[in-house]
N, C-alpha and C positions, 0 to 999 in steps of 0.2 A: 293151567296157565304154560306158555313155554317160558322160557328165560328173555325171549324179546317183550312179550308181553307185561311180564311183570315187569320191565326196565320201564316201558313204556307208561304204565298205571302208576307205577311211582315216580317218574317224570313230573307228567301232565297231574295228577293229584286228582285226575278220574277212573274212575271204572272201566275196563273197552270191556266191549263186547264176549260173550265165553267162547274156544276156539271152533265150534261147531256151527257161527257166526262168520266162520271163513271161507270163503276159497278163492282158489287159482280160474285167473280169466284174461288172457290177454286180448292183445291184438290182432295175434295172428289166429288166434280160437275164431275171433266172431268172425272175420276173415273172409276164414276158411267155411267155415258155418253159420251165418247171418242169422240171429234169432234161433239160434238151434235149441239155446237154455233160454228158460223163462225167468223174470224176477220169481214167479210166484213157485219156483221148486227152490229158492234159498231159505236157506234158515236165518230169521233176524232176532239177535240176541235184545236183552234191554237197552236202553239209550239212554246217556244223561238227562235227556230231556222228560225223562219222565212216563207213566202209565201213557199209553195208547202210541207209543213211540217205540221203533224198533233200530237197531242196525245191522250191517251186514258187511263186514271188511273182505274188500278183492283187491288179493293179494295179485301185482301186474307181470312183475317181473325186474329184471334191471334195470338202476334208474341212467339214464342214456348221458346224466352228468356227471354219471362215477363216483358219487358219494355213496360213503358207505357199501365198500364193492362186496359181493357174497351176501350181500342182504338187501330182499327185490324193495320197489314202494309196495306203497296201498294206496288204493283210493274205498271212500266206506260210503256207502249207499244207504240212508238214513231213511224212514219208511213210519209216514202217519197213516195207522189203523186203528181205529177208535175198536173196543169192543163192541160188540153187537153187529158187524158190518157183517151180512150174508156173503160168503167168499163168492157166490153167482155175480152176486149184484156190484161186490170189488172189481173185478174181472172184466166187466163194462163200462169202466168209467176208465172217459179218459186221461194220461196220466200227465200230471205237472212235474217238470223235474226242476229244483231251483239248486241255482250254478254260484257262487260267493263271490265275491271281491277279494280283492291282497289284503291280505295282513287278519283274514275272515273265516265264518265259517256258519254252516245252518242252524241258525238256533229260534230263529223267529217262530214260535211255535201259535202267535196269532196268525199268523200269514198262512201257516198250512191249515189250522183250525176254522177260517173263511175260508177257503175254496173246497176246503173238502163240504163243508157243509153246500156246495155248492154244486156237489155232484163229480168234483173230480179226484183222482186218486194222486197223494200229493208225496212226492219226495225229493230231502236233498242229496247234495251231495258234497263230502269234502273232499277237495282232490290232494293228490299226493301232496306231501310236506306240509298240509294246513290242518287245521283244527284234531277232529280223534284220526287224520291219517297220519300225522306227523311221528315220526321215530326219532329213536337216540340218535345223535351223530347227522341227522341231517340240515341243512340252512330253512331254516322256516321258510316256507312260500318259493322256495327259488325252484325255477327254472331258467334255463339258459335261452332255451324259447317257447312264448307262448305256445306252439304248436304242437309241442312233447303234450300237453294235455288231449291232445285228442284222441287218445289213447282212453282217457281215463271217462271220455265221455262218450266216445263211440262205443265200449264195455255197458256202459252205465243203458245206452239207447237201443242195443241189442235184446238187453234183458226184458228192459220197460216193452219195447215191439213186441216181442213176444209176449208176454203177459198182457197186452189193455190193448184198445182198437187204435190207438193215437199217441204221439208225445209232443208236450209245447216244452221245448226246454225256456227255462226263466234264468235271463243272465245281469248281474249286478255289477258295475264299474269294471273292473278287472275283469270280470266273469262275462259280463257285458262285451268284450270285446273279443271274449274266448271263445265266447258260444258262436256269435256274428260269423268269424273265420270258421270257424268248425263247420256251421251248415253251410256255408259259400265253398267248405274246399267241397262237402258231399257231393252238395249240388254240382262243382264242378267235375269233378269224376264221374257221378250219374249222368253227366252229359257225353263224360267220353267216352261211353261203353264200359265204366267200371260194375261189373251185375251185383258185388257184393256190396258194394257202397250204393248203387243206386234201390236196393231194396229197403237200405238203412234208412237212407232220405226220403225214401217213400212214406214211411212212418211219423215222418214230420209236419205235424200238422199246422204249426205257425211257432212262431218265436216271440219273447216279450223280454222287452229291455229296458230294462229299472237302472237309470242316470250311466248308462256306460261309458267306458273312458276310450274314443274313440278320436281324439286329437293331445298329441301334448298340454300342455295348462299354463306352462314357463313363459318367459319372458321370451322376446325374438335371440337374445345373446344366449341365454339358457340352453334353450331348444337346438340353438347351433351346436352348440357344443356334443348334447348329448347327441346328434344325427352324427356327424363331423370330427369330433376328435374322440369321443368315448370307444365307439367301435375300433381304434387304435390302442386305446388302453386296454379293450375289454381281452384284447389280443394276446397281449402280453405278463398281462398280468388282471385276470375274472376273475379275481376275487377280492379285487379290492371295494372296498366300501365306499359308495358315493354321502355324499351327509345331504341332511335332508329326511323328508320323510311327514307323513301323516300327521297334521296339525293337530296335538293333543286335546284342543279345546272340541274336537268333534265326537271324541269320544267321552267325553268329557259332558256332553247336552245330551246322552243316548245315557247311557248306566245311571243306574238306580241309588247307585255309592255316590253320586256327583249329582246333576243337575237333571239327569236322566228320568226313564220311567222303564227302562230295561236290564231286566237282572241275565246277565250270561258270563258264562267261565272266560277273566281276562288273561287267562293262561294263552286262550286260543282267539283271543280278539284282545290286546292288548291298548291300553292307553297311549303309550308313549310306542314309536314307532321303531321296530325292530330294526338290525344294520339291514340294507339291501349291498347287494353285490354288483358292481358296474354290468356286469355279464347279463342279470338281468334286466336291470333296466335297458339298456340296448336292443336285445330281444323285442319286450315291450314296443320299444321304439321303431322296429323295424319292423312290427308285426302290423304296426300305426302304418306307415307308412305305405305296407301292401295295401291295407285296406284304401289306401288314398289315390292310389294307382289304379282305380276301377279294375272291374269284372270282377270282383267277389262277393255277389249280392244272394241272398240266402235264396229268393226265388220262392219263399213259402211269403205268407200274411205275416206282418211285423208290426210289432208295438213297440213303439217307445216314449218311455215316460219319464220328466224330468219335470226337477224345479221352476220357475221363471227366471231366478239369478242369481248366482253366486258373491257369496264375500268371502273375506278372507280369515272371517271365525272369530278373532280377539284374540290375539295372542298374546296380547298384554295381560291374560287369565289365566294363560295353560302352564302359569308355577303352580297354581293352587293359591295364590295370595286371593282371586277375586272370582266371581260367575264368571262366564262366557259373555263374550255382548250378547245382549238380544239380540241380534241378526241373523246367530251366528244356529237360534232353533225357528229359524225361517226361512233359511239357503243353501245353495251348497255350497260347502265350505271346503270341499273336496278338488272334486272337478267345476269345468263351466259349461253352464246350459246350452252358450248359445255355440259355441264350438259342437255339440251333441245335435244340434239343431240344423246346423249349418252342413253335418256331416250324412245325415238320415238317410238322403239320397244315395249316398254312397253303398249304404248296409242293405236297401233294398230300394230301386226305384220307385215304389208303393208306399215307401214305409209309413204308418199313418203316428205323427207326431200328436202326443196328449202333456200338456206342460200344465202342472199341478201348482197354481199358486202358494208360494208359501214351502213350499217341500223341502225334505230335507235331502241328502245326499241320497239315502237309503231313504227313497218313497215309502216306502211302509212301515217306517219308522218314523216319521214326522208326528206331529201333535195330534190329536182326536180328530178333528174336523179336516184337518189337512190329507189323513190317511183316509178319513174315510171318501174325500173326493178320491182319493187316487185310488180307491177300492172299484170306487162308482165308473169311475172311468176303465180300468182294467176287466169288470166282470161285464159291462157292457163290448164294448169290444169281441172280450171271447163268447160271449152269446151269440154278437152276431155272424162270427165264422160259418163259411159254408162247413 
């Protein structure tokens, strides 16, 4: 292992893939030769999710935000490929690419195994500075513009499109916003005659959004501050940490050591929010505002899954003194589903919205009966794709 990977393993407490499971591939490489390299050309090393899962680290290049100069950012492609799957059969499966949200990473083995059983090739992507892709000296989950993730997503798309007949990105929360705007930018570029991006866009069969972040969910005063004051603050003090963050009660409804049923690495998805720079929040706000100007439709069949309602999450129990409010297990405690439904036509005029009553923020992490309903909705929609 190199000094970099040794340091990262010690920092995260999680073993990283061996160096032969690492390759260099940038956006410039992909645009000069779309689908020139296939995911099947990659070597996948052992992954923290155990047997049937592998990871490949893609070295992208310098960080546009200038953190850790001289040390490139990476994105990590995770593959679910159980033993016994014939190579020819694997190559004919359409690919699902799961893209996580803020302060998150790909860990949902039950989701991977569900869609694998339906005949999909399942992959997850840990975006730069997130989860498996975080490196020492980097600010967790930080980008000053959400469009920076276009590189991670486009590189992954090119690899998957070269190895599978089609690709369906599945974006959750902030990842839902990122997937929407990335596919929409590919769509616009293709329409404008960009041959490389047109070829890549043609491989996107559909888009699935799992509780996407499509509007600022705060009160009117806070939204005004974010949109009109924070951009000036970010210009002069981009590293200033904004107060607040995810209500810890959300994590307490999820993790098996709290009140949930899911066992995941809390280094990668912590219970309490990590500090966020004002430049990050301004970047998210600007991306949302772009969506709301219109003209950023995905142009492909799009499904939006969300809960029926939002709740505050039970902050009185967030200090560990009491369990989260029972409503926290039956609602989206992070974002507001009514905003998602209201903005769905901006994602695409034909966006199909499926409300899942009783769902949590990640609809596939809801209680057993509710997530079964979420799977049924997604399964039926995917099966009906042309």
